C-alpha positions as CSV (number, residue, x, y, z in Angstrom):
1,M,-11.9,-38.5,-44.8
2,P,-14.3,-36.7,-42.7
3,D,-13.1,-33.8,-40.6
4,I,-12.9,-34.8,-37.1
5,G,-11.5,-31.6,-35.6
6,L,-7.6,-32.4,-36.2
7,S,-7.2,-29.0,-37.8
8,V,-8.5,-26.9,-35.0
9,E,-5.4,-25.8,-33.2
10,G,-5.2,-26.3,-29.3
11,T,-7.9,-28.8,-29.2
12,T,-8.2,-32.5,-29.4
13,T,-10.2,-34.5,-31.9
14,A,-13.1,-34.4,-29.6
15,G,-13.0,-30.6,-29.6
16,T,-12.0,-30.3,-25.7
17,P,-8.9,-28.2,-24.9
18,R,-5.6,-29.9,-24.7
19,M,-4.2,-30.3,-21.1
20,N,-0.7,-30.0,-20.0
21,P,0.7,-33.2,-18.4
22,E,0.1,-31.8,-14.8
23,E,-3.5,-31.2,-15.6
24,G,-3.9,-34.5,-17.2
25,I,-2.5,-36.3,-14.1
26,A,-4.8,-34.4,-11.9
27,R,-7.9,-35.1,-13.9
28,W,-6.7,-38.8,-13.9
29,L,-6.3,-38.8,-10.3
30,D,-9.8,-37.3,-9.8
31,V,-11.3,-40.0,-11.9
32,M,-9.7,-42.8,-9.9
33,D,-10.7,-41.0,-6.6
34,A,-14.3,-41.0,-7.9
35,C,-14.0,-44.7,-9.1
36,E,-12.8,-45.7,-5.7
37,Q,-15.8,-43.9,-4.1
38,F,-18.1,-45.8,-6.3
39,L,-16.4,-49.2,-5.5
40,L,-16.5,-48.5,-1.9
41,T,-20.1,-47.3,-1.9
42,G,-21.2,-50.4,-3.8
43,L,-19.2,-52.7,-1.4
44,S,-20.8,-51.1,1.7
45,Q,-24.4,-51.3,0.2
46,N,-24.0,-54.7,-1.4
47,T,-21.7,-56.9,0.4
48,V,-20.9,-55.6,4.1
49,Q,-23.1,-57.5,6.4
50,D,-21.1,-56.6,9.6
51,G,-19.8,-53.2,8.7
52,D,-16.1,-54.5,7.9
53,L,-15.5,-52.6,4.6
54,A,-11.8,-53.4,4.6
55,T,-12.5,-57.3,4.7
56,A,-15.2,-56.9,2.0
57,Y,-12.7,-55.0,-0.2
58,R,-9.8,-57.4,0.4
59,K,-12.3,-60.3,-0.8
60,W,-13.4,-58.4,-3.7
61,Y,-9.9,-57.6,-4.7
62,A,-8.8,-61.3,-4.4
63,R,-11.8,-62.4,-6.6
64,Q,-10.8,-59.8,-9.2
65,M,-7.2,-60.6,-9.2
66,A,-7.9,-64.3,-9.5
67,E,-10.2,-63.7,-12.5
68,H,-7.5,-61.5,-14.1
69,D,-4.7,-64.4,-13.4
70,K,-7.0,-66.9,-15.0
71,M,-7.6,-64.7,-17.9
72,I,-3.7,-64.1,-18.3
73,H,-3.0,-67.7,-18.0
74,G,-5.4,-68.5,-20.8
75,M,-3.7,-65.9,-23.1
76,I,-0.4,-67.3,-22.3
77,R,-1.7,-70.9,-23.2
78,R,-3.2,-69.7,-26.3
79,F,-0.1,-67.8,-27.4
80,S,2.1,-70.9,-26.4
81,D,-0.3,-73.2,-28.4
82,S,0.1,-71.1,-31.4
83,D,3.9,-71.2,-31.5
84,G,4.0,-67.4,-31.1
85,K,1.9,-66.8,-34.5
86,H,-0.9,-64.2,-34.2
87,V,-4.0,-65.7,-32.6
88,G,-7.1,-64.1,-33.7
């Protein structure tokens, strides 16, 4: 098996320093904030005609959730059709 850094104490397999839970949560929140800024910037540049960013966001979110629900219903249907057996 290749050495992927598992034996280096105090680091992850990618060689980055380990974080305590508080640092991990803080980093996750930073990433989420950055993602939100990308989303809002994209919405404001591509979809907002009258400057109503809140309405554009609600419409985008509704489309995303409808797509997600459709995917979940399809998964449930396939699982149900398979009588609970593994579906590949």
